[in-house]
FIPA-864789 format. One record per atom (N, C-alpha, C, O): chain; atom name; residue number from 0; x, y, z. Coordinates in nm, 4 decimals. Layout:
REM residues N
<site cadena="A" atomo="CA" num="NUM" east="X" north="Y" up="Z"/>
...
END
This chain:
REM residues 76
<site cadena="A" atomo="N" num="0" east="-2.4119" north="-1.3696" up="8.4957"/>
<site cadena="A" atomo="CA" num="0" east="-2.4964" north="-1.3566" up="8.3797"/>
<site cadena="A" atomo="C" num="0" east="-2.6264" north="-1.2893" up="8.4256"/>
<site cadena="A" atomo="O" num="0" east="-2.6808" north="-1.3252" up="8.5300"/>
<site cadena="A" atomo="N" num="1" east="-2.6754" north="-1.1945" up="8.3503"/>
<site cadena="A" atomo="CA" num="1" east="-2.8006" north="-1.1288" up="8.3880"/>
<site cadena="A" atomo="C" num="1" east="-2.9142" north="-1.2301" up="8.4012"/>
<site cadena="A" atomo="O" num="1" east="-2.9234" north="-1.3262" up="8.3247"/>
<site cadena="A" atomo="N" num="2" east="-2.9999" north="-1.2062" up="8.4997"/>
<site cadena="A" atomo="CA" num="2" east="-3.1088" north="-1.2990" up="8.5303"/>
<site cadena="A" atomo="C" num="2" east="-3.1990" north="-1.3240" up="8.4082"/>
<site cadena="A" atomo="O" num="2" east="-3.2373" north="-1.4380" up="8.3822"/>
<site cadena="A" atomo="N" num="3" east="-3.2319" north="-1.2210" up="8.3356"/>
<site cadena="A" atomo="CA" num="3" east="-3.3182" north="-1.2373" up="8.2186"/>
<site cadena="A" atomo="C" num="3" east="-3.2571" north="-1.3272" up="8.1124"/>
<site cadena="A" atomo="O" num="3" east="-3.3260" north="-1.4083" up="8.0507"/>
<site cadena="A" atomo="N" num="4" east="-3.1280" north="-1.3118" up="8.0921"/>
<site cadena="A" atomo="CA" num="4" east="-3.0578" north="-1.3941" up="7.9931"/>
<site cadena="A" atomo="C" num="4" east="-3.0550" north="-1.5388" up="8.0398"/>
<site cadena="A" atomo="O" num="4" east="-3.0818" north="-1.6305" up="7.9621"/>
<site cadena="A" atomo="N" num="5" east="-3.0229" north="-1.5586" up="8.1650"/>
<site cadena="A" atomo="CA" num="5" east="-3.0160" north="-1.6930" up="8.2209"/>
<site cadena="A" atomo="C" num="5" east="-3.1502" north="-1.7652" up="8.2090"/>
<site cadena="A" atomo="O" num="5" east="-3.1555" north="-1.8819" up="8.1701"/>
<site cadena="A" atomo="N" num="6" east="-3.2572" north="-1.6956" up="8.2424"/>
<site cadena="A" atomo="CA" num="6" east="-3.3888" north="-1.7606" up="8.2350"/>
<site cadena="A" atomo="C" num="6" east="-3.4279" north="-1.7908" up="8.0907"/>
<site cadena="A" atomo="O" num="6" east="-3.4922" north="-1.8924" up="8.0644"/>
<site cadena="A" atomo="N" num="7" east="-3.3905" north="-1.7051" up="7.9980"/>
<site cadena="A" atomo="CA" num="7" east="-3.4210" north="-1.7319" up="7.8568"/>
<site cadena="A" atomo="C" num="7" east="-3.3427" north="-1.8521" up="7.8057"/>
<site cadena="A" atomo="O" num="7" east="-3.3948" north="-1.9331" up="7.7291"/>
<site cadena="A" atomo="N" num="8" east="-3.2181" north="-1.8631" up="7.8484"/>
<site cadena="A" atomo="CA" num="8" east="-3.1381" north="-1.9785" up="7.8076"/>
<site cadena="A" atomo="C" num="8" east="-3.1953" north="-2.1081" up="7.8658"/>
<site cadena="A" atomo="O" num="8" east="-3.2026" north="-2.2099" up="7.7970"/>
<site cadena="A" atomo="N" num="9" east="-3.2353" north="-2.1033" up="7.9913"/>
<site cadena="A" atomo="CA" num="9" east="-3.2935" north="-2.2220" up="8.0548"/>
<site cadena="A" atomo="C" num="9" east="-3.4242" north="-2.2613" up="7.9867"/>
<site cadena="A" atomo="O" num="9" east="-3.4509" north="-2.3797" up="7.9664"/>
<site cadena="A" atomo="N" num="10" east="-3.5046" north="-2.1628" up="7.9518"/>
<site cadena="A" atomo="CA" num="10" east="-3.6300" north="-2.1911" up="7.8824"/>
<site cadena="A" atomo="C" num="10" east="-3.6033" north="-2.2535" up="7.7448"/>
<site cadena="A" atomo="O" num="10" east="-3.6696" north="-2.3496" up="7.7059"/>
<site cadena="A" atomo="N" num="11" east="-3.5074" north="-2.1989" up="7.6729"/>
<site cadena="A" atomo="CA" num="11" east="-3.4722" north="-2.2532" up="7.5420"/>
<site cadena="A" atomo="C" num="11" east="-3.4226" north="-2.3968" up="7.5551"/>
<site cadena="A" atomo="O" num="11" east="-3.4567" north="-2.4821" up="7.4731"/>
<site cadena="A" atomo="N" num="12" east="-3.3429" north="-2.4237" up="7.6572"/>
<site cadena="A" atomo="CA" num="12" east="-3.2909" north="-2.5588" up="7.6787"/>
<site cadena="A" atomo="C" num="12" east="-3.4050" north="-2.6560" up="7.7073"/>
<site cadena="A" atomo="O" num="12" east="-3.4069" north="-2.7667" up="7.6534"/>
<site cadena="A" atomo="N" num="13" east="-3.4987" north="-2.6162" up="7.7903"/>
<site cadena="A" atomo="CA" num="13" east="-3.6146" north="-2.7043" up="7.8194"/>
<site cadena="A" atomo="C" num="13" east="-3.6966" north="-2.7282" up="7.6934"/>
<site cadena="A" atomo="O" num="13" east="-3.7367" north="-2.8411" up="7.6652"/>
<site cadena="A" atomo="N" num="14" east="-3.7212" north="-2.6220" up="7.6180"/>
<site cadena="A" atomo="CA" num="14" east="-3.8018" north="-2.6334" up="7.4962"/>
<site cadena="A" atomo="C" num="14" east="-3.7370" north="-2.7280" up="7.3954"/>
<site cadena="A" atomo="O" num="14" east="-3.8048" north="-2.8077" up="7.3306"/>
<site cadena="A" atomo="N" num="15" east="-3.6052" north="-2.7178" up="7.3832"/>
<site cadena="A" atomo="CA" num="15" east="-3.5332" north="-2.7987" up="7.2847"/>
<site cadena="A" atomo="C" num="15" east="-3.4873" north="-2.9332" up="7.3411"/>
<site cadena="A" atomo="O" num="15" east="-3.4313" north="-3.0156" up="7.2688"/>
<site cadena="A" atomo="N" num="16" east="-3.5109" north="-2.9544" up="7.4677"/>
<site cadena="A" atomo="CA" num="16" east="-3.4713" north="-3.0814" up="7.5279"/>
<site cadena="A" atomo="C" num="16" east="-3.3214" north="-3.1005" up="7.5329"/>
<site cadena="A" atomo="O" num="16" east="-3.2711" north="-3.2106" up="7.5106"/>
<site cadena="A" atomo="N" num="17" east="-3.2503" north="-2.9934" up="7.5623"/>
<site cadena="A" atomo="CA" num="17" east="-3.1049" north="-2.9996" up="7.5676"/>
<site cadena="A" atomo="C" num="17" east="-3.0561" north="-2.9233" up="7.6910"/>
<site cadena="A" atomo="O" num="17" east="-3.1359" north="-2.8884" up="7.7780"/>
<site cadena="A" atomo="N" num="18" east="-2.9274" north="-2.8978" up="7.6985"/>
<site cadena="A" atomo="CA" num="18" east="-2.8717" north="-2.8278" up="7.8139"/>
<site cadena="A" atomo="C" num="18" east="-2.8442" north="-2.6815" up="7.7799"/>
<site cadena="A" atomo="O" num="18" east="-2.8353" north="-2.6435" up="7.6632"/>
<site cadena="A" atomo="N" num="19" east="-2.8313" north="-2.6019" up="7.8835"/>
<site cadena="A" atomo="CA" num="19" east="-2.7950" north="-2.4617" up="7.8640"/>
<site cadena="A" atomo="C" num="19" east="-2.6585" north="-2.4532" up="7.7963"/>
<site cadena="A" atomo="O" num="19" east="-2.6371" north="-2.3689" up="7.7091"/>
<site cadena="A" atomo="N" num="20" east="-2.5670" north="-2.5399" up="7.8361"/>
<site cadena="A" atomo="CA" num="20" east="-2.4340" north="-2.5402" up="7.7739"/>
<site cadena="A" atomo="C" num="20" east="-2.4436" north="-2.5617" up="7.6233"/>
<site cadena="A" atomo="O" num="20" east="-2.3740" north="-2.4954" up="7.5463"/>
<site cadena="A" atomo="N" num="21" east="-2.5291" north="-2.6535" up="7.5813"/>
<site cadena="A" atomo="CA" num="21" east="-2.5439" north="-2.6797" up="7.4383"/>
<site cadena="A" atomo="C" num="21" east="-2.6045" north="-2.5587" up="7.3662"/>
<site cadena="A" atomo="O" num="21" east="-2.5657" north="-2.5268" up="7.2538"/>
<site cadena="A" atomo="N" num="22" east="-2.6986" north="-2.4925" up="7.4312"/>
<site cadena="A" atomo="CA" num="22" east="-2.7583" north="-2.3725" up="7.3722"/>
<site cadena="A" atomo="C" num="22" east="-2.6518" north="-2.2645" up="7.3559"/>
<site cadena="A" atomo="O" num="22" east="-2.6407" north="-2.2036" up="7.2495"/>
<site cadena="A" atomo="N" num="23" east="-2.5736" north="-2.2406" up="7.4610"/>
<site cadena="A" atomo="CA" num="23" east="-2.4694" north="-2.1384" up="7.4564"/>
<site cadena="A" atomo="C" num="23" east="-2.3647" north="-2.1739" up="7.3513"/>
<site cadena="A" atomo="O" num="23" east="-2.3214" north="-2.0874" up="7.2752"/>
<site cadena="A" atomo="N" num="24" east="-2.3241" north="-2.3000" up="7.3466"/>
<site cadena="A" atomo="CA" num="24" east="-2.2262" north="-2.3435" up="7.2470"/>
<site cadena="A" atomo="C" num="24" east="-2.2769" north="-2.3181" up="7.1060"/>
<site cadena="A" atomo="O" num="24" east="-2.2026" north="-2.2687" up="7.0211"/>
<site cadena="A" atomo="N" num="25" east="-2.4022" north="-2.3514" up="7.0805"/>
<site cadena="A" atomo="CA" num="25" east="-2.4601" north="-2.3288" up="6.9480"/>
<site cadena="A" atomo="C" num="25" east="-2.4629" north="-2.1798" up="6.9148"/>
<site cadena="A" atomo="O" num="25" east="-2.4281" north="-2.1407" up="6.8034"/>
<site cadena="A" atomo="N" num="26" east="-2.5042" north="-2.0965" up="7.0105"/>
<site cadena="A" atomo="CA" num="26" east="-2.5104" north="-1.9522" up="6.9868"/>
<site cadena="A" atomo="C" num="26" east="-2.3723" north="-1.8950" up="6.9556"/>
<site cadena="A" atomo="O" num="26" east="-2.3565" north="-1.8143" up="6.8640"/>
<site cadena="A" atomo="N" num="27" east="-2.2732" north="-1.9376" up="7.0327"/>
<site cadena="A" atomo="CA" num="27" east="-2.1381" north="-1.8861" up="7.0128"/>
<site cadena="A" atomo="C" num="27" east="-2.0813" north="-1.9316" up="6.8789"/>
<site cadena="A" atomo="O" num="27" east="-2.0239" north="-1.8512" up="6.8054"/>
<site cadena="A" atomo="N" num="28" east="-2.0967" north="-2.0593" up="6.8467"/>
<site cadena="A" atomo="CA" num="28" east="-2.0406" north="-2.1081" up="6.7204"/>
<site cadena="A" atomo="C" num="28" east="-2.1150" north="-2.0531" up="6.5994"/>
<site cadena="A" atomo="O" num="28" east="-2.0560" north="-2.0386" up="6.4923"/>
<site cadena="A" atomo="N" num="29" east="-2.2416" north="-2.0226" up="6.6142"/>
<site cadena="A" atomo="CA" num="29" east="-2.3145" north="-1.9585" up="6.5037"/>
<site cadena="A" atomo="C" num="29" east="-2.2673" north="-1.8152" up="6.4828"/>
<site cadena="A" atomo="O" num="29" east="-2.2608" north="-1.7669" up="6.3698"/>
<site cadena="A" atomo="N" num="30" east="-2.2346" north="-1.7480" up="6.5919"/>
<site cadena="A" atomo="CA" num="30" east="-2.1919" north="-1.6088" up="6.5821"/>
<site cadena="A" atomo="C" num="30" east="-2.0448" north="-1.5972" up="6.5458"/>
<site cadena="A" atomo="O" num="30" east="-2.0054" north="-1.5044" up="6.4751"/>
<site cadena="A" atomo="N" num="31" east="-1.9633" north="-1.6906" up="6.5935"/>
<site cadena="A" atomo="CA" num="31" east="-1.8193" north="-1.6917" up="6.5664"/>
<site cadena="A" atomo="C" num="31" east="-1.7797" north="-1.8261" up="6.5063"/>
<site cadena="A" atomo="O" num="31" east="-1.7202" north="-1.9094" up="6.5747"/>
<site cadena="A" atomo="N" num="32" east="-1.8120" north="-1.8476" up="6.3798"/>
<site cadena="A" atomo="CA" num="32" east="-1.7791" north="-1.9775" up="6.3195"/>
<site cadena="A" atomo="C" num="32" east="-1.6275" north="-1.9983" up="6.3120"/>
<site cadena="A" atomo="O" num="32" east="-1.5501" north="-1.9031" up="6.3016"/>
<site cadena="A" atomo="N" num="33" east="-1.5885" north="-2.1236" up="6.3177"/>
<site cadena="A" atomo="CA" num="33" east="-1.4470" north="-2.1584" up="6.3066"/>
<site cadena="A" atomo="C" num="33" east="-1.3976" north="-2.1189" up="6.1679"/>
<site cadena="A" atomo="O" num="33" east="-1.4703" north="-2.1330" up="6.0695"/>
<site cadena="A" atomo="N" num="34" east="-1.2749" north="-2.0698" up="6.1597"/>
<site cadena="A" atomo="CA" num="34" east="-1.2219" north="-2.0348" up="6.0278"/>
<site cadena="A" atomo="C" num="34" east="-1.2119" north="-2.1578" up="5.9403"/>
<site cadena="A" atomo="O" num="34" east="-1.1820" north="-2.2677" up="5.9871"/>
<site cadena="A" atomo="N" num="35" east="-1.2371" north="-2.1372" up="5.8134"/>
<site cadena="A" atomo="CA" num="35" east="-1.2275" north="-2.2492" up="5.7201"/>
<site cadena="A" atomo="C" num="35" east="-1.0814" north="-2.2853" up="5.7020"/>
<site cadena="A" atomo="O" num="35" east="-0.9955" north="-2.1988" up="5.6847"/>
<site cadena="A" atomo="N" num="36" east="-1.0557" north="-2.4134" up="5.7063"/>
<site cadena="A" atomo="CA" num="36" east="-0.9193" north="-2.4602" up="5.6876"/>
<site cadena="A" atomo="C" num="36" east="-0.8855" north="-2.4548" up="5.5395"/>
<site cadena="A" atomo="O" num="36" east="-0.9702" north="-2.4767" up="5.4530"/>
<site cadena="A" atomo="N" num="37" east="-0.7608" north="-2.4253" up="5.5137"/>
<site cadena="A" atomo="CA" num="37" east="-0.7132" north="-2.4223" up="5.3766"/>
<site cadena="A" atomo="C" num="37" east="-0.7140" north="-2.5654" up="5.3234"/>
<site cadena="A" atomo="O" num="37" east="-0.6592" north="-2.6563" up="5.3857"/>
<site cadena="A" atomo="N" num="38" east="-0.7754" north="-2.5837" up="5.2101"/>
<site cadena="A" atomo="CA" num="38" east="-0.7857" north="-2.7181" up="5.1530"/>
<site cadena="A" atomo="C" num="38" east="-0.6477" north="-2.7729" up="5.1165"/>
<site cadena="A" atomo="O" num="38" east="-0.6267" north="-2.8942" up="5.1156"/>
<site cadena="A" atomo="N" num="39" east="-0.5553" north="-2.6839" up="5.0867"/>
<site cadena="A" atomo="CA" num="39" east="-0.4216" north="-2.7289" up="5.0499"/>
<site cadena="A" atomo="C" num="39" east="-0.3394" north="-2.7472" up="5.1765"/>
<site cadena="A" atomo="O" num="39" east="-0.3165" north="-2.6507" up="5.2494"/>
<site cadena="A" atomo="N" num="40" east="-0.2955" north="-2.8665" up="5.2033"/>
<site cadena="A" atomo="CA" num="40" east="-0.2213" north="-2.8931" up="5.3248"/>
<site cadena="A" atomo="C" num="40" east="-0.0725" north="-2.9133" up="5.2982"/>
<site cadena="A" atomo="O" num="40" east="0.0048" north="-2.9312" up="5.3923"/>
<site cadena="A" atomo="N" num="41" east="-0.0321" north="-2.9107" up="5.1743"/>
<site cadena="A" atomo="CA" num="41" east="0.1070" north="-2.9365" up="5.1423"/>
<site cadena="A" atomo="C" num="41" east="0.1450" north="-2.8639" up="5.0145"/>
<site cadena="A" atomo="O" num="41" east="0.0623" north="-2.8438" up="4.9256"/>
<site cadena="A" atomo="N" num="42" east="0.2706" north="-2.8252" up="5.0068"/>
<site cadena="A" atomo="CA" num="42" east="0.3164" north="-2.7638" up="4.8824"/>
<site cadena="A" atomo="C" num="42" east="0.3173" north="-2.8635" up="4.7681"/>
<site cadena="A" atomo="O" num="42" east="0.3221" north="-2.8247" up="4.6513"/>
<site cadena="A" atomo="N" num="43" east="0.3128" north="-2.9904" up="4.8007"/>
<site cadena="A" atomo="CA" num="43" east="0.3074" north="-3.0919" up="4.6960"/>
<site cadena="A" atomo="C" num="43" east="0.1787" north="-3.0781" up="4.6151"/>
<site cadena="A" atomo="O" num="43" east="0.1734" north="-3.1193" up="4.4992"/>
<site cadena="A" atomo="N" num="44" east="0.0744" north="-3.0200" up="4.6760"/>
<site cadena="A" atomo="CA" num="44" east="-0.0526" north="-3.0012" up="4.6054"/>
<site cadena="A" atomo="C" num="44" east="-0.0554" north="-2.8742" up="4.5219"/>
<site cadena="A" atomo="O" num="44" east="-0.1498" north="-2.8531" up="4.4457"/>
<site cadena="A" atomo="N" num="45" east="0.0454" north="-2.7898" up="4.5345"/>
<site cadena="A" atomo="CA" num="45" east="0.0456" north="-2.6615" up="4.4663"/>
<site cadena="A" atomo="C" num="45" east="0.0251" north="-2.6723" up="4.3149"/>
<site cadena="A" atomo="O" num="45" east="-0.0574" north="-2.5993" up="4.2600"/>
<site cadena="A" atomo="N" num="46" east="0.0971" north="-2.7606" up="4.2462"/>
<site cadena="A" atomo="CA" num="46" east="0.0752" north="-2.7682" up="4.1012"/>
<site cadena="A" atomo="C" num="46" east="-0.0681" north="-2.8063" up="4.0652"/>
<site cadena="A" atomo="O" num="46" east="-0.1206" north="-2.7595" up="3.9641"/>
<site cadena="A" atomo="N" num="47" east="-0.1309" north="-2.8889" up="4.1447"/>
<site cadena="A" atomo="CA" num="47" east="-0.2673" north="-2.9308" up="4.1146"/>
<site cadena="A" atomo="C" num="47" east="-0.3663" north="-2.8185" up="4.1385"/>
<site cadena="A" atomo="O" num="47" east="-0.4619" north="-2.8025" up="4.0626"/>
<site cadena="A" atomo="N" num="48" east="-0.3442" north="-2.7413" up="4.2426"/>
<site cadena="A" atomo="CA" num="48" east="-0.4396" north="-2.6379" up="4.2810"/>
<site cadena="A" atomo="C" num="48" east="-0.4251" north="-2.5106" up="4.1979"/>
<site cadena="A" atomo="O" num="48" east="-0.5253" north="-2.4488" up="4.1621"/>
<site cadena="A" atomo="N" num="49" east="-0.3040" north="-2.4716" up="4.1673"/>
<site cadena="A" atomo="CA" num="49" east="-0.2819" north="-2.3435" up="4.1008"/>
<site cadena="A" atomo="C" num="49" east="-0.2226" north="-2.3560" up="3.9611"/>
<site cadena="A" atomo="O" num="49" east="-0.1839" north="-2.2557" up="3.9012"/>
<site cadena="A" atomo="N" num="50" east="-0.2151" north="-2.4753" up="3.9096"/>
<site cadena="A" atomo="CA" num="50" east="-0.1689" north="-2.4974" up="3.7732"/>
<site cadena="A" atomo="C" num="50" east="-0.0294" north="-2.4404" up="3.7498"/>
<site cadena="A" atomo="O" num="50" east="-0.0052" north="-2.3738" up="3.6492"/>
<site cadena="A" atomo="N" num="51" east="0.0634" north="-2.4670" up="3.8439"/>
<site cadena="A" atomo="CA" num="51" east="0.2030" north="-2.4300" up="3.8248"/>
<site cadena="A" atomo="C" num="51" east="0.2814" north="-2.5581" up="3.7979"/>
<site cadena="A" atomo="O" num="51" east="0.2333" north="-2.6686" up="3.8227"/>
<site cadena="A" atomo="N" num="52" east="0.4001" north="-2.5411" up="3.7479"/>
<site cadena="A" atomo="CA" num="52" east="0.4801" north="-2.6582" up="3.7143"/>
<site cadena="A" atomo="C" num="52" east="0.5366" north="-2.7217" up="3.8402"/>
<site cadena="A" atomo="O" num="52" east="0.5488" north="-2.6558" up="3.9434"/>
<site cadena="A" atomo="N" num="53" east="0.5707" north="-2.8483" up="3.8319"/>
<site cadena="A" atomo="CA" num="53" east="0.6333" north="-2.9199" up="3.9428"/>
<site cadena="A" atomo="C" num="53" east="0.7665" north="-2.8538" up="3.9773"/>
<site cadena="A" atomo="O" num="53" east="0.8037" north="-2.8465" up="4.0944"/>
<site cadena="A" atomo="N" num="54" east="0.8389" north="-2.8055" up="3.8752"/>
<site cadena="A" atomo="CA" num="54" east="0.9674" north="-2.7405" up="3.8986"/>
<site cadena="A" atomo="C" num="54" east="0.9495" north="-2.6134" up="3.9827"/>
<site cadena="A" atomo="O" num="54" east="1.0283" north="-2.5873" up="4.0736"/>
<site cadena="A" atomo="N" num="55" east="0.8456" north="-2.5347" up="3.9521"/>
<site cadena="A" atomo="CA" num="55" east="0.8181" north="-2.4142" up="4.0301"/>
<site cadena="A" atomo="C" num="55" east="0.7848" north="-2.4495" up="4.1747"/>
<site cadena="A" atomo="O" num="55" east="0.8308" north="-2.3830" up="4.2675"/>
<site cadena="A" atomo="N" num="56" east="0.7062" north="-2.5526" up="4.1931"/>
<site cadena="A" atomo="CA" num="56" east="0.6700" north="-2.5954" up="4.3285"/>
<site cadena="A" atomo="C" num="56" east="0.7927" north="-2.6438" up="4.4035"/>
<site cadena="A" atomo="O" num="56" east="0.8078" north="-2.6147" up="4.5222"/>
<site cadena="A" atomo="N" num="57" east="0.8809" north="-2.7174" up="4.3363"/>
<site cadena="A" atomo="CA" num="57" east="1.0043" north="-2.7645" up="4.4004"/>
<site cadena="A" atomo="C" num="57" east="1.0952" north="-2.6478" up="4.4383"/>
<site cadena="A" atomo="O" num="57" east="1.1577" north="-2.6488" up="4.5444"/>
<site cadena="A" atomo="N" num="58" east="1.1020" north="-2.5479" up="4.3515"/>
<site cadena="A" atomo="CA" num="58" east="1.1836" north="-2.4296" up="4.3805"/>
<site cadena="A" atomo="C" num="58" east="1.1281" north="-2.3548" up="4.5013"/>
<site cadena="A" atomo="O" num="58" east="1.2039" north="-2.3098" up="4.5872"/>
<site cadena="A" atomo="N" num="59" east="0.9981" north="-2.3418" up="4.5077"/>
<site cadena="A" atomo="CA" num="59" east="0.9353" north="-2.2770" up="4.6224"/>
<site cadena="A" atomo="C" num="59" east="0.9644" north="-2.3553" up="4.7501"/>
<site cadena="A" atomo="O" num="59" east="0.9920" north="-2.2959" up="4.8543"/>
<site cadena="A" atomo="N" num="60" east="0.9586" north="-2.4852" up="4.7428"/>
<site cadena="A" atomo="CA" num="60" east="0.9888" north="-2.5694" up="4.8589"/>
<site cadena="A" atomo="C" num="60" east="1.1318" north="-2.5451" up="4.9069"/>
<site cadena="A" atomo="O" num="60" east="1.1557" north="-2.5375" up="5.0274"/>
<site cadena="A" atomo="N" num="61" east="1.2277" north="-2.5327" up="4.8136"/>
<site cadena="A" atomo="CA" num="61" east="1.3673" north="-2.5062" up="4.8504"/>
<site cadena="A" atomo="C" num="61" east="1.3811" north="-2.3713" up="4.9196"/>
<site cadena="A" atomo="O" num="61" east="1.4513" north="-2.3598" up="5.0201"/>
<site cadena="A" atomo="N" num="62" east="1.3145" north="-2.2696" up="4.8664"/>
<site cadena="A" atomo="CA" num="62" east="1.3215" north="-2.1360" up="4.9251"/>
<site cadena="A" atomo="C" num="62" east="1.2622" north="-2.1371" up="5.0659"/>
<site cadena="A" atomo="O" num="62" east="1.3192" north="-2.0794" up="5.1584"/>
<site cadena="A" atomo="N" num="63" east="1.1489" north="-2.2023" up="5.0813"/>
<site cadena="A" atomo="CA" num="63" east="1.0862" north="-2.2083" up="5.2132"/>
<site cadena="A" atomo="C" num="63" east="1.1717" north="-2.2855" up="5.3121"/>
<site cadena="A" atomo="O" num="63" east="1.1774" north="-2.2499" up="5.4298"/>
<site cadena="A" atomo="N" num="64" east="1.2378" north="-2.3900" up="5.2665"/>
<site cadena="A" atomo="CA" num="64" east="1.3266" north="-2.4664" up="5.3537"/>
<site cadena="A" atomo="C" num="64" east="1.4417" north="-2.3792" up="5.4029"/>
<site cadena="A" atomo="O" num="64" east="1.4805" north="-2.3862" up="5.5196"/>
<site cadena="A" atomo="N" num="65" east="1.4961" north="-2.2967" up="5.3127"/>
<site cadena="A" atomo="CA" num="65" east="1.6021" north="-2.2041" up="5.3523"/>
<site cadena="A" atomo="C" num="65" east="1.5500" north="-2.1046" up="5.4559"/>
<site cadena="A" atomo="O" num="65" east="1.6213" north="-2.0710" up="5.5504"/>
<site cadena="A" atomo="N" num="66" east="1.4278" north="-2.0577" up="5.4393"/>
<site cadena="A" atomo="CA" num="66" east="1.3702" north="-1.9608" up="5.5314"/>
<site cadena="A" atomo="C" num="66" east="1.3465" north="-2.0224" up="5.6694"/>
<site cadena="A" atomo="O" num="66" east="1.3503" north="-1.9519" up="5.7703"/>
<site cadena="A" atomo="N" num="67" east="1.3223" north="-2.1518" up="5.6743"/>
<site cadena="A" atomo="CA" num="67" east="1.2968" north="-2.2195" up="5.8013"/>
<site cadena="A" atomo="C" num="67" east="1.4249" north="-2.2527" up="5.8771"/>
<site cadena="A" atomo="O" num="67" east="1.4200" north="-2.2898" up="5.9944"/>
<site cadena="A" atomo="N" num="68" east="1.5385" north="-2.2394" up="5.8110"/>
<site cadena="A" atomo="CA" num="68" east="1.6665" north="-2.2720" up="5.8728"/>
<site cadena="A" atomo="C" num="68" east="1.7027" north="-2.1653" up="5.9764"/>
<site cadena="A" atomo="O" num="68" east="1.7012" north="-2.0456" up="5.9477"/>
<site cadena="A" atomo="N" num="69" east="1.7345" north="-2.2103" up="6.0942"/>
<site cadena="A" atomo="CA" num="69" east="1.7720" north="-2.1182" up="6.2031"/>
<site cadena="A" atomo="C" num="69" east="1.9193" north="-2.0837" up="6.1870"/>
<site cadena="A" atomo="O" num="69" east="2.0038" north="-2.1717" up="6.1705"/>
<site cadena="A" atomo="N" num="70" east="1.9484" north="-1.9551" up="6.1922"/>
<site cadena="A" atomo="CA" num="70" east="2.0853" north="-1.9082" up="6.1846"/>
<site cadena="A" atomo="C" num="70" east="2.1329" north="-1.8817" up="6.3283"/>
<site cadena="A" atomo="O" num="70" east="2.0979" north="-1.7799" up="6.3882"/>
<site cadena="A" atomo="N" num="71" east="2.2134" north="-1.9750" up="6.3831"/>
<site cadena="A" atomo="CA" num="71" east="2.2531" north="-1.9653" up="6.5242"/>
<site cadena="A" atomo="C" num="71" east="2.3188" north="-1.8316" up="6.5620"/>
<site cadena="A" atomo="O" num="71" east="2.2986" north="-1.7824" up="6.6730"/>
<site cadena="A" atomo="N" num="72" east="2.3961" north="-1.7735" up="6.4715"/>
<site cadena="A" atomo="CA" num="72" east="2.4648" north="-1.6483" up="6.5052"/>
<site cadena="A" atomo="C" num="72" east="2.3657" north="-1.5338" up="6.5289"/>
<site cadena="A" atomo="O" num="72" east="2.3992" north="-1.4372" up="6.5974"/>
<site cadena="A" atomo="N" num="73" east="2.2458" north="-1.5430" up="6.4740"/>
<site cadena="A" atomo="CA" num="73" east="2.1453" north="-1.4392" up="6.4964"/>
<site cadena="A" atomo="C" num="73" east="2.0744" north="-1.4550" up="6.6297"/>
<site cadena="A" atomo="O" num="73" east="2.0038" north="-1.3640" up="6.6731"/>
<site cadena="A" atomo="N" num="74" east="2.0921" north="-1.5696" up="6.6957"/>
<site cadena="A" atomo="CA" num="74" east="2.0208" north="-1.5983" up="6.8198"/>
<site cadena="A" atomo="C" num="74" east="2.1127" north="-1.6018" up="6.9406"/>
<site cadena="A" atomo="O" num="74" east="2.0759" north="-1.6555" up="7.0450"/>
<site cadena="A" atomo="N" num="75" east="2.2312" north="-1.5454" up="6.9275"/>
<site cadena="A" atomo="CA" num="75" east="2.3256" north="-1.5421" up="7.0403"/>
<site cadena="A" atomo="C" num="75" east="2.2987" north="-1.4227" up="7.1269"/>
<site cadena="A" atomo="O" num="75" east="2.3675" north="-1.4022" up="7.2270"/>
END
């Protein structure tokens, strides 16, 4: 790490009463925030979130289940 950067980080840590690691962590997370998680964690929530019928959500679940099925003959 360049000397000037290192000394600035150390000074910031002393000023804030924390560690250089905490300063670097804060800088990185401020610049690269974690992606927001999708509030919908299940297809069961689909009708509530997007105003679709339960039947449509069930049909989508069936299609996705078929897509998740491994076809052994394709993996030989």
